[in-house]
C-alpha angles and dihedrals in degrees: 000000000000123000134197117208116203104206147161111229094220094053116103089203090059092046089052091056093045089054092047092050090048092050090051090048093232123170106246145146128211123233114192111224124193103199093199089064089063096206111201091229091054093046088053090055095044119010090193087064092221130137144265106052120170119206121188123204089246090064099261111145123190126181127195125049095246093054092045092050092049090051092049092049093048097048 
């Protein structure tokens, strides 16, 4: 499965998820998000406009680093 991680480079929460995905050797791409730009596509994924947001190629979308880490550990 391929994942896209919407992240903000300066966020320690995003870096935590990037490290976890690297440790698990998952196939993923990074999409830089600037929350202050308030892109409509990003708001549709996460109305709170916070990063990180993980999107799987099967349509699964998970926001919040804690929830993403739980998902990665469980799957």
